[in-house]
C-alpha positions in Angstrom: 52.4 40.6 -46.5 48.5 40.6 -47.4 47.8 42.5 -50.5 44.8 45.0 -50.4 43.5 43.4 -53.8 43.2 40.0 -51.9 41.3 41.6 -48.9 38.8 43.3 -51.5 38.3 39.9 -53.2 37.6 38.1 -49.8 35.2 41.0 -48.9 33.4 40.9 -52.2 32.7 37.0 -51.9 31.6 37.5 -48.3 29.2 40.2 -49.6 27.9 37.9 -52.3 27.4 34.8 -50.1 25.4 36.9 -47.3 23.1 38.5 -50.2 22.5 35.0 -51.4 21.8 33.8 -47.9 19.4 36.7 -47.3 17.5 36.0 -50.4 16.9 32.3 -49.6 13.8 31.2 -48.5 13.5 31.4 -44.7 13.4 28.3 -42.7 10.1 27.1 -41.7 9.1 27.8 -38.1 9.7 24.9 -35.8 6.8 23.1 -34.4 6.6 22.4 -30.7 4.6 19.7 -29.2 4.6 16.5 -27.3 5.3 13.1 -29.0 2.7 10.3 -28.6 4.0 7.2 -26.8 4.1 4.2 -29.1 1.6 1.3 -28.6 2.8 -1.1 -25.9 4.0 -4.5 -27.0 4.8 -7.6 -24.9 8.6 -6.9 -25.6 8.4 -3.4 -24.0 10.9 -3.5 -21.0 10.9 -1.3 -18.0 14.1 -1.0 -16.1 14.1 0.4 -12.5 17.4 2.3 -11.9 18.4 4.0 -8.7 20.7 6.3 -10.6 23.2 5.8 -7.5 25.6 8.6 -8.5 22.8 11.2 -8.2 20.3 9.1 -6.2 17.5 11.7 -5.8 17.0 11.3 -9.6 15.9 7.6 -10.0 14.0 6.6 -13.1 12.3 3.7 -14.9 13.7 3.4 -18.2 11.4 2.4 -20.9 12.8 0.4 -23.8 11.7 -1.4 -26.9 13.0 -4.9 -26.6 12.9 -5.7 -30.2 14.7 -2.6 -31.6 16.2 -1.6 -28.3 15.1 1.8 -29.1 14.7 4.2 -25.9 11.1 5.2 -25.5 11.1 7.3 -22.4 11.3 7.1 -18.6 9.2 7.6 -15.4 10.8 9.7 -12.7 10.9 7.7 -9.4 12.7 10.1 -6.9 14.7 9.0 -4.1 14.8 5.2 -3.8 11.8 4.7 -5.6 10.3 1.2 -5.4 8.2 0.2 -8.6 5.8 -2.4 -9.8 3.4 -2.8 -12.8 -0.1 -3.4 -12.1 -1.5 -6.9 -13.0 -2.8 -5.4 -16.2 0.3 -3.5 -17.1 -1.9 -0.3 -17.4 0.0 1.6 -14.7 3.5 1.8 -13.3 3.0 2.1 -9.6 6.1 4.1 -7.7 6.4 4.5 -4.0 9.1 7.2 -3.4 10.5 9.8 -0.9 10.9 13.6 -1.6 12.3 16.3 0.7 11.2 20.0 0.5 14.5 21.1 -0.2 15.5 18.3 -2.6 18.0 16.5 -0.6 17.0 17.9 2.9 14.3 19.3 4.6 10.8 17.9 5.5 10.4 14.3 4.3 7.3 13.2 2.5 6.4 9.9 0.7 4.2 9.3 -2.0 2.4 6.6 -4.2 2.3 7.6 -7.8 0.7 5.9 -10.9 2.0 6.5 -14.3 -0.1 5.7 -17.5 1.9 3.1 -19.5 0.1 4.2 -22.7 0.8 7.9 -22.4 3.5 7.9 -19.9 1.9 10.6 -18.0 1.3 10.8 -14.2 -2.3 9.8 -13.6 -2.6 10.2 -9.9 -0.6 10.6 -6.7 -1.2 10.2 -3.1 0.9 11.0 0.1 1.7 7.9 2.1 3.2 7.3 5.5 7.0 8.5 5.4 8.2 4.8 5.8 8.5 3.3 2.3 11.5 1.0 2.3 14.6 3.0 0.8 15.7 -0.4 -0.8 17.1 -1.9 -3.9 14.7 -2.4 -6.7 13.4 -6.0 -5.9 10.1 -7.6 -6.7 7.8 -7.4 -3.7 8.9 -4.3 -2.1 5.7 -2.9 -3.7 3.2 -5.1 -5.1 -0.6 -4.8 -6.5 -3.0 -7.5 -5.5 -3.8 -9.7 -8.4 -7.1 -8.0 -9.1 -5.4 -4.5 -8.8 -7.8 -3.5 -6.0 -5.0 -3.0 -3.3 -1.6 -1.7 -3.4 1.0 -3.1 -0.8 4.0 -1.2 0.1 7.0 -2.5 2.0 8.0 -0.1 4.9 11.2 0.0 6.9 11.9 2.4 9.8 13.9 -0.1 10.3 10.9 -1.8 11.7 9.1 -3.5 9.1 5.3 -3.0 8.1 3.2 -2.8 5.0 1.1 0.1 4.1 -2.2 -0.7 2.2 -3.7 1.5 -0.4 -7.2 1.1 -1.8 -6.4 1.2 -5.4 -9.7 2.3 -6.5 -10.5 5.0 -3.8 -6.9 6.0 -4.0 -6.5 6.3 -0.2 -4.5 4.6 2.5 -6.5 2.2 4.5 -4.1 0.6 6.9 -0.5 -0.1 8.1 0.0 -3.6 8.9 3.0 -4.5 11.3 5.2 -7.3 9.9 8.1 -7.3 12.4 11.1 -9.2 11.3 9.5 -10.0 7.9 10.3 -8.7 4.4 8.8 -8.6 0.9 5.2 -8.8 -0.1 4.0 -12.0 -1.8 0.4 -11.5 -2.9 -2.0 -14.5 -3.1 -3.8 -15.1 -6.2 -6.8 -16.9 -4.8 -7.4 -14.3 -2.3 -6.7 -10.6 -3.4 -6.9 -9.6 0.0 -4.2 -11.9 1.4 -0.4 -11.6 1.1 2.6 -13.4 2.8 5.9 -12.1 3.8 9.3 -13.9 4.4 10.7 -13.7 7.9 14.2 -13.9 9.2 13.3 -17.1 11.6 12.5 -19.1 8.3 8.9 -18.8 8.8 6.3 -16.9 6.7 3.5 -14.7 8.1 0.3 -14.7 6.2 -1.8 -11.5 6.2 -5.5 -11.6 5.5 -7.3 -8.1 5.2 -10.8 -7.5 5.9 -13.2 -6.3 3.0 -12.3 -2.4 3.7 -8.6 -3.1 4.0 -8.4 -1.4 7.2 -7.6 -4.3 9.5 -6.0 -7.7 9.0 -5.4 -11.1 10.8 -2.1 -12.8 10.6 -1.0 -16.3 10.8 2.6 -17.6 11.2 3.8 -20.8 9.5 6.2 -23.4 10.8 9.9 -23.0 10.0 10.0 -23.3 6.1 13.6 -22.5 5.5 17.0 -22.2 7.3 17.8 -18.5 7.3 21.2 -19.0 8.6 22.5 -22.2 6.8 20.7 -21.8 3.5 18.8 -18.5 3.2 16.3 -17.8 0.3 16.7 -15.1 -2.3 13.5 -13.0 -1.6 12.6 -12.7 -5.4 9.9 -15.2 -5.7 8.3 -16.1 -9.1 4.6 -16.7 -8.6 2.6 -19.4 -10.5 -0.9 -19.3 -9.0 -0.6 -19.2 -5.2 2.8 -20.8 -5.4 6.1 -18.8 -5.4 9.3 -20.4 -6.6 12.3 -19.4 -4.7 15.9 -20.4 -5.1 18.5 -20.5 -2.1 22.1 -19.5 -1.7 23.0 -23.1 -1.9 21.3 -23.8 -5.1 18.1 -25.4 -3.7 14.4 -24.6 -5.0 11.7 -24.2 -2.5 8.0 -23.9 -3.7 6.0 -22.1 -1.2 2.0 -21.8 -1.3 0.5 -18.7 0.1 -3.0 -19.3 -0.8 -4.3 -20.6 2.5 -4.4 -19.2 6.0 -1.0 -20.4 6.5 1.9 -20.7 4.1 3.3 -24.3 3.3 5.9 -25.9 1.4 4.7 -27.7 -1.7 8.0 -28.9 -3.1 11.7 -28.7 -2.9 14.8 -29.8 -4.9 18.4 -29.2 -5.8 19.6 -27.1 -8.9 23.1 -28.6 -8.5 24.4 -32.0 -8.8 27.6 -33.5 -7.1 29.8 -32.3 -10.0 28.2 -28.9 -9.9 28.9 -28.6 -6.3 32.3 -29.7 -6.8 32.8 -26.7 -9.4 31.2 -24.3 -7.1 28.0 -23.4 -9.1 25.5 -21.4 -7.2 22.9 -18.9 -8.0 23.7 -15.0 -8.2 22.3 -11.7 -9.2 19.5 -9.3 -7.9 16.6 -10.7 -10.1 18.2 -14.1 -10.9 15.4 -16.1 -11.9 12.2 -16.3 -14.3 9.3 -18.8 -14.4 7.3 -19.5 -17.5 4.1 -21.4 -16.2 2.9 -22.5 -19.7 6.2 -24.1 -20.8 6.9 -25.2 -17.2 10.5 -23.7 -17.4 12.5 -22.2 -14.6 15.7 -19.9 -15.7 18.1 -19.4 -13.2 21.5 -17.2 -13.4 24.4 -19.3 -12.2 28.2 -18.6 -11.4 30.9 -21.1 -10.6 33.6 -20.8 -8.1 31.2 -19.4 -5.7 32.1 -18.1 -2.3 30.6 -16.7 0.8 29.4 -13.1 -0.6 29.1 -14.1 -4.3 25.4 -14.2 -4.3 25.3 -10.9 -6.1 27.7 -12.1 -8.8 26.5 -11.9 -12.5 25.6 -15.0 -14.2 28.4 -17.1 -16.1 25.6 -19.2 -17.4 21.8 -19.2 -17.5 20.3 -22.7 -16.6 17.1 -23.8 -17.7 15.0 -26.5 -15.8 11.9 -28.6 -16.6 9.6 -28.1 -13.7 7.8 -31.4 -14.3 10.9 -33.4 -14.1 13.1 -31.1 -11.9 15.9 -31.6 -14.3 18.2 -29.3 -15.8 17.7 -29.3 -19.7 19.8 -26.4 -21.0 22.8 -24.2 -20.3 23.5 -21.1 -22.1 25.9 -18.1 -21.8 24.9 -15.9 -19.0 25.7 -12.4 -20.7 26.7 -11.2 -17.0 23.0 -11.3 -16.0 22.0 -9.7 -12.9 18.4 -9.4 -13.7 16.0 -11.3 -16.1 12.5 -11.3 -17.1 10.3 -13.3 -19.6 7.6 -11.6 -21.9 4.2 -12.7 -21.1 3.6 -14.7 -24.3 2.9 -18.5 -25.2 6.4 -18.6 -26.6 8.2 -16.3 -24.4 11.4 -14.2 -25.1 14.0 -13.8 -22.0 15.5 -10.4 -21.5 18.7 -10.3 -19.4 20.4 -7.1 -18.0 24.1 -7.3 -18.3 25.5 -6.1 -15.1 29.0 -5.4 -16.6 28.2 -3.7 -19.7 24.8 -2.2 -18.5 22.8 -3.2 -21.4 19.9 -5.6 -22.5 20.4 -9.0 -24.0 17.7 -10.7 -25.7 17.3 -14.5 -25.7 15.3 -17.0 -27.7 13.9 -19.6 -25.4 12.8 -22.2 -28.2 13.9 -24.6 -29.3 16.7 -24.0 -26.9 17.9 -20.8 -25.0 20.4 -18.7 -26.6 21.3 -15.0 -27.0 20.3 -13.3 -30.3 20.7 -9.6 -29.8 21.8 -6.8 -27.6 21.3 -3.2 -27.2 23.2 0.0 -26.2 24.1 0.9 -22.7 21.2 2.1 -20.6 21.0 2.5 -16.7 23.1 3.3 -14.1 22.4 1.0 -11.0 19.5 -1.0 -12.2 18.3 -4.4 -10.9 14.7 -4.7 -11.8 13.2 -5.8 -15.4 9.5 -5.9 -16.0 7.8 -6.8 -19.3 4.5 -5.1 -20.5 
């Protein structure tokens, strides 16, 4: 039984506490504002994420690759395809929206986000045809001088929308039937090539206004049935390094009127083939021109359909000798990118644990740190 005296004591204590609280200095008013984005560094990472569980809410995650601190995000809508401009000052996003979020009238936009402030700089409506595709390099690409933006379309007929980046207007839609992925030329900013299903490449050259183009088809450069190429080419000058499903490298030059093969060799020797080593992933390779190194995600016991498997190992090749020089743990990598430095750092995205892994590349490739989980269904990394 609770005594009245106890109740009085509790009541007295509460009264004293409330009085003290009322007598205390008031809390300072909360200041509301907008934080300033940190200054970009070569280790800033941009991770394109479809957010497949709620796919109308795609984003680009922005992460500091040194501390793995989450810095912010860009909204990319439904199946947004993304690319940094060549000078890394803008993140370009081509995306689809509906007037009633997930239904209604469709409209597509090209948007440009400022990578210094994270603010939307400008937007323009584009033909409602942009490819609703996984985030691959080349689904949208700026020209090397950032004068033009090339956007892959699929209706499912393939074409490329051309946008004048300076005037910020659509200038043309170029039909590229049966071909996929934009491969800009370095020597001619008004030129790009595209991979075709019959093993050829079509080279497109725009006129000065970007409102018409000529096309030239190459001879058959790869066997799309027996040994197709992964579409994620890594550019050095006018040359793109591709790897194939069977583990072959093909170097294709897109600088001229017609694309041509410059070089080819195998990533795997007889022992590797016997163990079933093959490339795998979404963004499965990276090239560093200055150090002449090629990095490729590889997995063993490969079979038909395993070409998206996370990497069991990452192999390093010397481009001068075409020889494998290092093997490192793969960290389940499904995407990788190098920093744009003389002594680069490699960042891999772990497709199982959904986090970044940082690798030193010299004197040898090795994982040195990893971050917290970030992303939902991601497959494209870009470094600032």
